N, CA, C, O and CB atoms as a CASP TS submission, in Angstrom:
PFRMAT TS
TARGET T0000
AUTHOR 0000-0000-0000
METHOD Language model
MODEL 1
PARENT N/A
ATOM      1  N   MET     1     103.769 135.944  97.442  1.00  0.00           N
ATOM      2  CA  MET     1     104.715 136.756  96.837  1.00  0.00           C
ATOM      3  C   MET     1     104.181 136.867  95.358  1.00  0.00           C
ATOM      4  O   MET     1     103.639 135.927  94.777  1.00  0.00           O
ATOM      5  CB  MET     1     106.202 136.153  96.979  1.00  0.00           C
ATOM      6  N   THR     2     104.389 138.105  94.812  1.00  0.00           N
ATOM      7  CA  THR     2     103.940 138.397  93.433  1.00  0.00           C
ATOM      8  C   THR     2     105.134 138.926  92.614  1.00  0.00           C
ATOM      9  O   THR     2     105.871 139.785  93.098  1.00  0.00           O
ATOM     10  CB  THR     2     102.754 139.451  93.435  1.00  0.00           C
ATOM     11  N   ILE     3     105.311 138.489  91.536  1.00  0.00           N
ATOM     12  CA  ILE     3     106.424 138.951  90.725  1.00  0.00           C
ATOM     13  C   ILE     3     105.828 140.181  89.906  1.00  0.00           C
ATOM     14  O   ILE     3     104.757 140.082  89.305  1.00  0.00           O
ATOM     15  CB  ILE     3     107.017 137.735  89.749  1.00  0.00           C
ATOM     16  N   LEU     4     106.579 141.327  89.920  1.00  0.00           N
ATOM     17  CA  LEU     4     106.167 142.398  89.131  1.00  0.00           C
ATOM     18  C   LEU     4     107.207 142.792  88.161  1.00  0.00           C
ATOM     19  O   LEU     4     108.363 143.088  88.463  1.00  0.00           O
ATOM     20  CB  LEU     4     105.795 143.504  89.951  1.00  0.00           C
ATOM     21  N   GLU     5     106.645 142.770  86.822  1.00  0.00           N
ATOM     22  CA  GLU     5     107.563 143.143  85.771  1.00  0.00           C
ATOM     23  C   GLU     5     107.817 144.543  85.724  1.00  0.00           C
ATOM     24  O   GLU     5     106.915 145.381  85.726  1.00  0.00           O
ATOM     25  CB  GLU     5     107.099 142.728  84.506  1.00  0.00           C
ATOM     26  N   ILE     6     109.162 144.837  85.679  1.00  0.00           N
ATOM     27  CA  ILE     6     109.616 146.315  85.470  1.00  0.00           C
ATOM     28  C   ILE     6     109.470 146.678  84.026  1.00  0.00           C
ATOM     29  O   ILE     6     109.884 145.944  83.128  1.00  0.00           O
ATOM     30  CB  ILE     6     111.152 146.559  85.911  1.00  0.00           C
ATOM     31  N   PRO     7     108.886 147.801  83.821  1.00  0.00           N
ATOM     32  CA  PRO     7     108.841 148.366  82.398  1.00  0.00           C
ATOM     33  C   PRO     7     110.346 148.523  81.906  1.00  0.00           C
ATOM     34  O   PRO     7     111.283 148.697  82.685  1.00  0.00           O
ATOM     35  CB  PRO     7     108.033 149.862  82.354  1.00  0.00           C
ATOM     36  N   PRO     8     110.474 148.440  80.489  1.00  0.00           N
ATOM     37  CA  PRO     8     111.822 148.589  79.896  1.00  0.00           C
ATOM     38  C   PRO     8     112.551 149.878  80.348  1.00  0.00           C
ATOM     39  O   PRO     8     113.771 149.853  80.512  1.00  0.00           O
ATOM     40  CB  PRO     8     111.709 148.583  78.364  1.00  0.00           C
ATOM     41  N   TYR     9     111.909 150.881  80.530  1.00  0.00           N
ATOM     42  CA  TYR     9     112.634 152.150  80.896  1.00  0.00           C
ATOM     43  C   TYR     9     111.981 152.588  82.162  1.00  0.00           C
ATOM     44  O   TYR     9     110.845 153.057  82.098  1.00  0.00           O
ATOM     45  CB  TYR     9     112.556 153.307  79.753  1.00  0.00           C
ATOM     46  N   SER    10     112.633 152.471  83.385  1.00  0.00           N
ATOM     47  CA  SER    10     112.056 152.820  84.579  1.00  0.00           C
ATOM     48  C   SER    10     113.091 153.312  85.525  1.00  0.00           C
ATOM     49  O   SER    10     113.431 152.621  86.485  1.00  0.00           O
ATOM     50  CB  SER    10     111.319 151.716  85.122  1.00  0.00           C
ATOM     51  N   PRO    11     113.628 154.535  85.278  1.00  0.00           N
ATOM     52  CA  PRO    11     114.824 155.099  86.093  1.00  0.00           C
ATOM     53  C   PRO    11     114.467 155.084  87.586  1.00  0.00           C
ATOM     54  O   PRO    11     115.329 154.834  88.429  1.00  0.00           O
ATOM     55  CB  PRO    11     115.199 156.638  85.640  1.00  0.00           C
ATOM     56  N   GLU    12     113.224 155.346  87.903  1.00  0.00           N
ATOM     57  CA  GLU    12     112.891 155.410  89.274  1.00  0.00           C
ATOM     58  C   GLU    12     113.095 154.015  90.094  1.00  0.00           C
ATOM     59  O   GLU    12     113.179 153.958  91.321  1.00  0.00           O
ATOM     60  CB  GLU    12     111.444 155.879  89.346  1.00  0.00           C
ATOM     61  N   LEU    13     113.152 153.053  89.333  1.00  0.00           N
ATOM     62  CA  LEU    13     113.379 151.686  89.894  1.00  0.00           C
ATOM     63  C   LEU    13     114.756 151.157  89.659  1.00  0.00           C
ATOM     64  O   LEU    13     115.052 150.053  90.116  1.00  0.00           O
ATOM     65  CB  LEU    13     112.402 150.713  89.313  1.00  0.00           C
ATOM     66  N   ASN    14     115.618 151.861  88.980  1.00  0.00           N
ATOM     67  CA  ASN    14     116.928 151.471  88.815  1.00  0.00           C
ATOM     68  C   ASN    14     117.943 152.481  89.348  1.00  0.00           C
ATOM     69  O   ASN    14     118.417 153.384  88.659  1.00  0.00           O
ATOM     70  CB  ASN    14     117.148 151.209  87.431  1.00  0.00           C
ATOM     71  N   SER    15     118.217 152.270  90.541  1.00  0.00           N
ATOM     72  CA  SER    15     119.080 153.244  91.278  1.00  0.00           C
ATOM     73  C   SER    15     120.584 153.237  90.686  1.00  0.00           C
ATOM     74  O   SER    15     121.362 154.165  90.909  1.00  0.00           O
ATOM     75  CB  SER    15     119.091 152.857  92.874  1.00  0.00           C
ATOM     76  N   CYS    16     120.887 152.223  89.991  1.00  0.00           N
ATOM     77  CA  CYS    16     122.363 152.166  89.434  1.00  0.00           C
ATOM     78  C   CYS    16     122.358 153.283  88.405  1.00  0.00           C
ATOM     79  O   CYS    16     123.306 154.061  88.298  1.00  0.00           O
ATOM     80  CB  CYS    16     122.807 150.641  88.712  1.00  0.00           C
ATOM     81  N   GLY    17     121.353 153.341  87.708  1.00  0.00           N
ATOM     82  CA  GLY    17     121.289 154.412  86.508  1.00  0.00           C
ATOM     83  C   GLY    17     121.447 155.769  87.160  1.00  0.00           C
ATOM     84  O   GLY    17     122.165 156.604  86.610  1.00  0.00           O
ATOM     85  N   GLN    18     120.832 156.042  88.280  1.00  0.00           N
ATOM     86  CA  GLN    18     121.010 157.314  88.847  1.00  0.00           C
ATOM     87  C   GLN    18     122.292 157.607  89.433  1.00  0.00           C
ATOM     88  O   GLN    18     122.748 158.750  89.425  1.00  0.00           O
ATOM     89  CB  GLN    18     120.080 157.515  89.771  1.00  0.00           C
ATOM     90  N   VAL    19     122.906 156.602  89.954  1.00  0.00           N
ATOM     91  CA  VAL    19     124.230 156.741  90.499  1.00  0.00           C
ATOM     92  C   VAL    19     125.186 157.065  89.330  1.00  0.00           C
ATOM     93  O   VAL    19     126.003 157.982  89.416  1.00  0.00           O
ATOM     94  CB  VAL    19     124.663 155.439  91.269  1.00  0.00           C
ATOM     95  N   TRP    20     125.054 156.260  88.198  1.00  0.00           N
ATOM     96  CA  TRP    20     125.898 156.485  87.095  1.00  0.00           C
ATOM     97  C   TRP    20     125.804 157.925  86.455  1.00  0.00           C
ATOM     98  O   TRP    20     126.797 158.550  86.081  1.00  0.00           O
ATOM     99  CB  TRP    20     125.586 155.460  86.093  1.00  0.00           C
ATOM    100  N   GLN    21     124.501 158.389  86.369  1.00  0.00           N
ATOM    101  CA  GLN    21     124.169 159.717  85.884  1.00  0.00           C
ATOM    102  C   GLN    21     124.857 160.810  86.767  1.00  0.00           C
ATOM    103  O   GLN    21     125.428 161.783  86.275  1.00  0.00           O
ATOM    104  CB  GLN    21     122.615 159.905  85.874  1.00  0.00           C
ATOM    105  N   TYR    22     124.763 160.582  88.052  1.00  0.00           N
ATOM    106  CA  TYR    22     125.394 161.546  88.973  1.00  0.00           C
ATOM    107  C   TYR    22     126.920 161.586  88.815  1.00  0.00           C
ATOM    108  O   TYR    22     127.515 162.663  88.800  1.00  0.00           O
ATOM    109  CB  TYR    22     125.038 161.195  90.425  1.00  0.00           C
ATOM    110  N   ILE    23     127.519 160.464  88.702  1.00  0.00           N
ATOM    111  CA  ILE    23     128.913 160.484  88.516  1.00  0.00           C
ATOM    112  C   ILE    23     129.429 161.103  87.250  1.00  0.00           C
ATOM    113  O   ILE    23     130.418 161.836  87.239  1.00  0.00           O
ATOM    114  CB  ILE    23     129.373 159.189  88.597  1.00  0.00           C
ATOM    115  N   LYS    24     128.686 160.767  86.114  1.00  0.00           N
ATOM    116  CA  LYS    24     128.963 161.393  84.825  1.00  0.00           C
ATOM    117  C   LYS    24     128.827 162.890  84.910  1.00  0.00           C
ATOM    118  O   LYS    24     129.691 163.657  84.485  1.00  0.00           O
ATOM    119  CB  LYS    24     128.039 160.851  83.755  1.00  0.00           C
ATOM    120  N   ASP    25     127.735 163.260  85.462  1.00  0.00           N
ATOM    121  CA  ASP    25     127.469 164.758  85.463  1.00  0.00           C
ATOM    122  C   ASP    25     128.420 165.592  86.270  1.00  0.00           C
ATOM    123  O   ASP    25     128.774 166.720  85.928  1.00  0.00           O
ATOM    124  CB  ASP    25     126.099 165.032  85.987  1.00  0.00           C
ATOM    125  N   LYS    26     128.848 164.923  87.456  1.00  0.00           N
ATOM    126  CA  LYS    26     129.742 165.722  88.307  1.00  0.00           C
ATOM    127  C   LYS    26     131.251 165.554  87.943  1.00  0.00           C
ATOM    128  O   LYS    26     131.983 166.531  88.099  1.00  0.00           O
ATOM    129  CB  LYS    26     129.520 165.328  89.776  1.00  0.00           C
ATOM    130  N   TRP    27     131.769 164.382  87.468  1.00  0.00           N
ATOM    131  CA  TRP    27     133.145 164.246  87.243  1.00  0.00           C
ATOM    132  C   TRP    27     133.582 163.878  85.880  1.00  0.00           C
ATOM    133  O   TRP    27     134.728 164.163  85.535  1.00  0.00           O
ATOM    134  CB  TRP    27     133.631 163.334  88.113  1.00  0.00           C
ATOM    135  N   LEU    28     132.745 163.247  85.042  1.00  0.00           N
ATOM    136  CA  LEU    28     133.177 162.679  83.814  1.00  0.00           C
ATOM    137  C   LEU    28     132.689 163.390  82.514  1.00  0.00           C
ATOM    138  O   LEU    28     133.293 163.209  81.457  1.00  0.00           O
ATOM    139  CB  LEU    28     132.748 161.294  83.802  1.00  0.00           C
ATOM    140  N   LYS    29     131.674 164.139  82.588  1.00  0.00           N
ATOM    141  CA  LYS    29     130.998 164.710  81.422  1.00  0.00           C
ATOM    142  C   LYS    29     131.871 165.919  80.800  1.00  0.00           C
ATOM    143  O   LYS    29     132.512 166.717  81.484  1.00  0.00           O
ATOM    144  CB  LYS    29     129.528 165.219  81.862  1.00  0.00           C
ATOM    145  N   ASN    30     131.797 165.922  79.505  1.00  0.00           N
ATOM    146  CA  ASN    30     132.349 167.042  78.674  1.00  0.00           C
ATOM    147  C   ASN    30     133.749 167.126  78.805  1.00  0.00           C
ATOM    148  O   ASN    30     134.226 168.258  78.882  1.00  0.00           O
ATOM    149  CB  ASN    30     131.779 168.352  79.018  1.00  0.00           C
ATOM    150  N   ARG    31     134.579 166.055  78.850  1.00  0.00           N
ATOM    151  CA  ARG    31     135.996 165.976  78.949  1.00  0.00           C
ATOM    152  C   ARG    31     136.630 165.150  77.779  1.00  0.00           C
ATOM    153  O   ARG    31     135.997 164.247  77.232  1.00  0.00           O
ATOM    154  CB  ARG    31     136.357 165.375  80.290  1.00  0.00           C
ATOM    155  N   CYS    32     137.795 165.464  77.447  1.00  0.00           N
ATOM    156  CA  CYS    32     138.579 164.639  76.486  1.00  0.00           C
ATOM    157  C   CYS    32     139.668 163.912  77.200  1.00  0.00           C
ATOM    158  O   CYS    32     140.285 164.489  78.096  1.00  0.00           O
ATOM    159  CB  CYS    32     139.186 165.499  75.362  1.00  0.00           C
ATOM    160  N   TYR    33     139.938 162.712  76.870  1.00  0.00           N
ATOM    161  CA  TYR    33     140.922 162.019  77.577  1.00  0.00           C
ATOM    162  C   TYR    33     141.960 161.572  76.533  1.00  0.00           C
ATOM    163  O   TYR    33     141.635 161.242  75.393  1.00  0.00           O
ATOM    164  CB  TYR    33     140.313 160.841  78.381  1.00  0.00           C
ATOM    165  N   LYS    34     143.228 161.580  76.985  1.00  0.00           N
ATOM    166  CA  LYS    34     144.315 161.226  76.093  1.00  0.00           C
ATOM    167  C   LYS    34     144.543 159.804  75.664  1.00  0.00           C
ATOM    168  O   LYS    34     145.077 159.498  74.598  1.00  0.00           O
ATOM    169  CB  LYS    34     145.460 161.642  76.673  1.00  0.00           C
ATOM    170  N   ASP    35     144.093 158.933  76.587  1.00  0.00           N
ATOM    171  CA  ASP    35     144.179 157.545  76.333  1.00  0.00           C
ATOM    172  C   ASP    35     143.292 156.757  77.339  1.00  0.00           C
ATOM    173  O   ASP    35     142.640 157.331  78.211  1.00  0.00           O
ATOM    174  CB  ASP    35     145.637 157.102  76.403  1.00  0.00           C
ATOM    175  N   SER    36     143.303 155.416  77.169  1.00  0.00           N
ATOM    176  CA  SER    36     142.377 154.607  78.002  1.00  0.00           C
ATOM    177  C   SER    36     142.912 154.553  79.530  1.00  0.00           C
ATOM    178  O   SER    36     142.141 154.348  80.468  1.00  0.00           O
ATOM    179  CB  SER    36     142.257 153.092  77.368  1.00  0.00           C
ATOM    180  N   ASP    37     144.189 154.738  79.680  1.00  0.00           N
ATOM    181  CA  ASP    37     144.727 154.665  80.996  1.00  0.00           C
ATOM    182  C   ASP    37     144.188 155.948  81.811  1.00  0.00           C
ATOM    183  O   ASP    37     143.879 155.859  82.999  1.00  0.00           O
ATOM    184  CB  ASP    37     146.343 154.598  80.924  1.00  0.00           C
ATOM    185  N   GLU    38     144.107 157.079  81.119  1.00  0.00           N
ATOM    186  CA  GLU    38     143.518 158.279  81.758  1.00  0.00           C
ATOM    187  C   GLU    38     142.066 158.012  82.038  1.00  0.00           C
ATOM    188  O   GLU    38     141.591 158.397  83.107  1.00  0.00           O
ATOM    189  CB  GLU    38     143.673 159.548  80.862  1.00  0.00           C
ATOM    190  N   ILE    39     141.331 157.383  81.158  1.00  0.00           N
ATOM    191  CA  ILE    39     139.891 157.193  81.373  1.00  0.00           C
ATOM    192  C   ILE    39     139.758 156.279  82.577  1.00  0.00           C
ATOM    193  O   ILE    39     138.838 156.506  83.362  1.00  0.00           O
ATOM    194  CB  ILE    39     139.162 156.586  80.092  1.00  0.00           C
ATOM    195  N   LEU    40     140.554 155.308  82.791  1.00  0.00           N
ATOM    196  CA  LEU    40     140.429 154.459  83.957  1.00  0.00           C
ATOM    197  C   LEU    40     140.773 155.130  85.288  1.00  0.00           C
ATOM    198  O   LEU    40     140.166 154.879  86.330  1.00  0.00           O
ATOM    199  CB  LEU    40     141.287 153.282  83.779  1.00  0.00           C
ATOM    200  N   THR    41     141.809 156.022  85.188  1.00  0.00           N
ATOM    201  CA  THR    41     142.213 156.873  86.268  1.00  0.00           C
ATOM    202  C   THR    41     141.172 157.750  86.758  1.00  0.00           C
ATOM    203  O   THR    41     140.853 157.761  87.946  1.00  0.00           O
ATOM    204  CB  THR    41     143.315 157.652  85.894  1.00  0.00           C
ATOM    205  N   VAL    42     140.595 158.535  85.824  1.00  0.00           N
ATOM    206  CA  VAL    42     139.566 159.459  86.093  1.00  0.00           C
ATOM    207  C   VAL    42     138.310 158.741  86.578  1.00  0.00           C
ATOM    208  O   VAL    42     137.625 159.230  87.477  1.00  0.00           O
ATOM    209  CB  VAL    42     139.287 160.279  84.877  1.00  0.00           C
ATOM    210  N   ALA    43     138.037 157.708  86.054  1.00  0.00           N
ATOM    211  CA  ALA    43     136.740 156.942  86.531  1.00  0.00           C
ATOM    212  C   ALA    43     136.904 156.429  87.936  1.00  0.00           C
ATOM    213  O   ALA    43     135.998 156.480  88.768  1.00  0.00           O
ATOM    214  CB  ALA    43     136.398 155.677  85.581  1.00  0.00           C
ATOM    215  N   ALA    44     138.217 155.885  88.184  1.00  0.00           N
ATOM    216  CA  ALA    44     138.384 155.433  89.546  1.00  0.00           C
ATOM    217  C   ALA    44     138.347 156.532  90.644  1.00  0.00           C
ATOM    218  O   ALA    44     137.855 156.392  91.764  1.00  0.00           O
ATOM    219  CB  ALA    44     139.660 154.719  89.629  1.00  0.00           C
ATOM    220  N   ASP    45     138.970 157.695  90.128  1.00  0.00           N
ATOM    221  CA  ASP    45     138.876 158.905  91.089  1.00  0.00           C
ATOM    222  C   ASP    45     137.436 159.391  91.284  1.00  0.00           C
ATOM    223  O   ASP    45     137.023 159.789  92.373  1.00  0.00           O
ATOM    224  CB  ASP    45     139.736 160.125  90.541  1.00  0.00           C
ATOM    225  N   ALA    46     136.721 159.340  90.211  1.00  0.00           N
ATOM    226  CA  ALA    46     135.207 159.758  90.261  1.00  0.00           C
ATOM    227  C   ALA    46     134.506 158.831  91.304  1.00  0.00           C
ATOM    228  O   ALA    46     133.783 159.322  92.172  1.00  0.00           O
ATOM    229  CB  ALA    46     134.445 159.596  88.736  1.00  0.00           C
ATOM    230  N   TRP    47     134.718 157.523  91.217  1.00  0.00           N
ATOM    231  CA  TRP    47     134.054 156.561  92.040  1.00  0.00           C
ATOM    232  C   TRP    47     134.559 156.859  93.480  1.00  0.00           C
ATOM    233  O   TRP    47     133.723 156.893  94.384  1.00  0.00           O
ATOM    234  CB  TRP    47     134.354 155.053  91.561  1.00  0.00           C
ATOM    235  N   MET    48     135.771 157.060  93.732  1.00  0.00           N
ATOM    236  CA  MET    48     136.166 157.287  95.145  1.00  0.00           C
ATOM    237  C   MET    48     135.645 158.640  95.701  1.00  0.00           C
ATOM    238  O   MET    48     135.292 158.747  96.875  1.00  0.00           O
ATOM    239  CB  MET    48     137.713 157.241  95.267  1.00  0.00           C
ATOM    240  N   ASN    49     135.610 159.594  94.882  1.00  0.00           N
ATOM    241  CA  ASN    49     134.867 160.858  95.227  1.00  0.00           C
ATOM    242  C   ASN    49     133.481 160.642  95.573  1.00  0.00           C
ATOM    243  O   ASN    49     133.003 161.188  96.567  1.00  0.00           O
ATOM    244  CB  ASN    49     134.897 161.821  94.122  1.00  0.00           C
ATOM    245  N   PHE    50     132.764 159.843  94.782  1.00  0.00           N
ATOM    246  CA  PHE    50     131.421 159.523  94.891  1.00  0.00           C
ATOM    247  C   PHE    50     131.061 158.787  96.244  1.00  0.00           C
ATOM    248  O   PHE    50     130.100 159.107  96.942  1.00  0.00           O
ATOM    249  CB  PHE    50     131.058 158.702  93.712  1.00  0.00           C
ATOM    250  N   ILE    51     131.933 157.777  96.529  1.00  0.00           N
ATOM    251  CA  ILE    51     131.668 156.964  97.763  1.00  0.00           C
ATOM    252  C   ILE    51     132.063 157.761  98.996  1.00  0.00           C
ATOM    253  O   ILE    51     131.604 157.419 100.086  1.00  0.00           O
ATOM    254  CB  ILE    51     132.461 155.597  97.732  1.00  0.00           C
ATOM    255  N   SER    52     132.889 158.808  98.898  1.00  0.00           N
ATOM    256  CA  SER    52     133.310 159.570 100.086  1.00  0.00           C
ATOM    257  C   SER    52     132.226 160.565 100.496  1.00  0.00           C
ATOM    258  O   SER    52     132.285 161.063 101.620  1.00  0.00           O
ATOM    259  CB  SER    52     134.643 160.316  99.813  1.00  0.00           C
ATOM    260  N   GLU    53     131.244 160.885  99.659  1.00  0.00           N
ATOM    261  CA  GLU    53     130.209 161.911  99.916  1.00  0.00           C
ATOM    262  C   GLU    53     129.216 161.158 100.823  1.00  0.00           C
ATOM    263  O   GLU    53     128.500 160.266 100.368  1.00  0.00           O
ATOM    264  CB  GLU    53     129.502 162.503  98.525  1.00  0.00           C
ATOM    265  N   GLU    54     129.191 161.519 102.057  1.00  0.00           N
ATOM    266  CA  GLU    54     128.390 161.028 103.094  1.00  0.00           C
ATOM    267  C   GLU    54     126.887 161.174 102.756  1.00  0.00           C
ATOM    268  O   GLU    54     126.434 162.287 102.488  1.00  0.00           O
ATOM    269  CB  GLU    54     128.739 161.735 104.366  1.00  0.00           C
ATOM    270  N   GLY    55     126.120 160.088 102.765  1.00  0.00           N
ATOM    271  CA  GLY    55     124.694 160.182 102.504  1.00  0.00           C
ATOM    272  C   GLY    55     124.279 160.234 101.014  1.00  0.00           C
ATOM    273  O   GLY    55     123.092 160.211 100.689  1.00  0.00           O
ATOM    274  N   ARG    56     125.269 160.305 100.135  1.00  0.00           N
ATOM    275  CA  ARG    56     124.948 160.518  98.654  1.00  0.00           C
ATOM    276  C   ARG    56     124.301 159.206  98.081  1.00  0.00           C
ATOM    277  O   ARG    56     123.360 159.319  97.295  1.00  0.00           O
ATOM    278  CB  ARG    56     126.319 160.897  97.797  1.00  0.00           C
ATOM    279  N   ILE    57     124.752 158.006  98.430  1.00  0.00           N
ATOM    280  CA  ILE    57     124.116 156.785  97.910  1.00  0.00           C
ATOM    281  C   ILE    57     122.697 156.758  98.467  1.00  0.00           C
ATOM    282  O   ILE    57     121.737 156.507  97.739  1.00  0.00           O
ATOM    283  CB  ILE    57     124.927 155.470  98.314  1.00  0.00           C
ATOM    284  N   GLN    58     122.587 156.996  99.648  1.00  0.00           N
ATOM    285  CA  GLN    58     121.068 156.880 100.211  1.00  0.00           C
ATOM    286  C   GLN    58     120.188 157.933  99.556  1.00  0.00           C
ATOM    287  O   GLN    58     119.012 157.730  99.256  1.00  0.00           O
ATOM    288  CB  GLN    58     120.983 157.114 101.876  1.00  0.00           C
ATOM    289  N   SER    59     120.881 159.139  99.345  1.00  0.00           N
ATOM    290  CA  SER    59     119.888 160.199  98.740  1.00  0.00           C
ATOM    291  C   SER    59     119.516 159.851  97.232  1.00  0.00           C
ATOM    292  O   SER    59     118.476 160.304  96.753  1.00  0.00           O
ATOM    293  CB  SER    59     120.579 161.731  98.781  1.00  0.00           C
ATOM    294  N   LEU    60     120.303 159.109  96.545  1.00  0.00           N
ATOM    295  CA  LEU    60     120.115 158.787  95.218  1.00  0.00           C
ATOM    296  C   LEU    60     119.354 157.470  95.065  1.00  0.00           C
ATOM    297  O   LEU    60     118.588 157.306  94.115  1.00  0.00           O
ATOM    298  CB  LEU    60     121.409 158.745  94.547  1.00  0.00           C
ATOM    299  N   CYS    61     119.557 156.543  95.980  1.00  0.00           N
ATOM    300  CA  CYS    61     118.958 155.166  95.794  1.00  0.00           C
ATOM    301  C   CYS    61     117.621 154.933  96.782  1.00  0.00           C
ATOM    302  O   CYS    61     116.857 153.997  96.547  1.00  0.00           O
ATOM    303  CB  CYS    61     120.160 154.021  96.145  1.00  0.00           C
ATOM    304  N   SER    62     117.430 155.701  97.724  1.00  0.00           N
ATOM    305  CA  SER    62     116.273 155.406  98.529  1.00  0.00           C
ATOM    306  C   SER    62     114.974 155.925  97.878  1.00  0.00           C
ATOM    307  O   SER    62     115.004 156.912  97.143  1.00  0.00           O
ATOM    308  CB  SER    62     116.449 156.006  99.912  1.00  0.00           C
ATOM    309  N   ARG    63     113.823 155.254  98.150  1.00  0.00           N
ATOM    310  CA  ARG    63     112.572 155.616  97.721  1.00  0.00           C
ATOM    311  C   ARG    63     111.573 155.753  98.860  1.00  0.00           C
ATOM    312  O   ARG    63     111.515 154.878  99.724  1.00  0.00           O
ATOM    313  CB  ARG    63     112.126 154.667  96.752  1.00  0.00           C
ATOM    314  N   ASP    64     110.824 156.770  98.888  1.00  0.00           N
ATOM    315  CA  ASP    64     109.861 156.916 100.071  1.00  0.00           C
ATOM    316  C   ASP    64     108.831 155.761 100.010  1.00  0.00           C
ATOM    317  O   ASP    64     108.351 155.321 101.055  1.00  0.00           O
ATOM    318  CB  ASP    64     109.080 158.368 100.040  1.00  0.00           C
ATOM    319  N   TRP    65     108.506 155.294  98.868  1.00  0.00           N
ATOM    320  CA  TRP    65     107.454 154.202  98.834  1.00  0.00           C
ATOM    321  C   TRP    65     108.037 152.828  99.191  1.00  0.00           C
ATOM    322  O   TRP    65     107.292 151.872  99.409  1.00  0.00           O
ATOM    323  CB  TRP    65     106.796 154.117  97.407  1.00  0.00           C
ATOM    324  N   ALA    66     109.324 152.737  99.248  1.00  0.00           N
ATOM    325  CA  ALA    66     110.023 151.493  99.571  1.00  0.00           C
ATOM    326  C   ALA    66     110.491 151.396 101.000  1.00  0.00           C
ATOM    327  O   ALA    66     111.407 150.629 101.297  1.00  0.00           O
ATOM    328  CB  ALA    66     111.184 151.332  98.681  1.00  0.00           C
ATOM    329  N   THR    67     109.906 152.129 101.866  1.00  0.00           N
ATOM    330  CA  THR    67     110.303 151.866 103.320  1.00  0.00           C
ATOM    331  C   THR    67     109.338 150.958 103.922  1.00  0.00           C
ATOM    332  O   THR    67     108.220 150.710 103.469  1.00  0.00           O
ATOM    333  CB  THR    67     110.375 153.164 104.178  1.00  0.00           C
ATOM    334  N   LEU    68     109.935 150.413 105.138  1.00  0.00           N
ATOM    335  CA  LEU    68     109.098 149.535 105.878  1.00  0.00           C
ATOM    336  C   LEU    68     108.183 150.207 106.779  1.00  0.00           C
ATOM    337  O   LEU    68     107.407 149.551 107.474  1.00  0.00           O
ATOM    338  CB  LEU    68     109.868 148.627 106.607  1.00  0.00           C
TER
END
């Protein structure tokens, strides 16, 4: 086993960043919110929309080079 250090900025290795970027671009970007409750509601709705898109997580998080 060899430990590989990940460079400080490596979006291709950080699938969480790609998920967050997709959610922001599709549901959260360029909006104004009246209060923190609305932010929480919209964020929860965005998450539910995201997880309901069949195959979306796999398309954002899978890597050709990381298959068995």
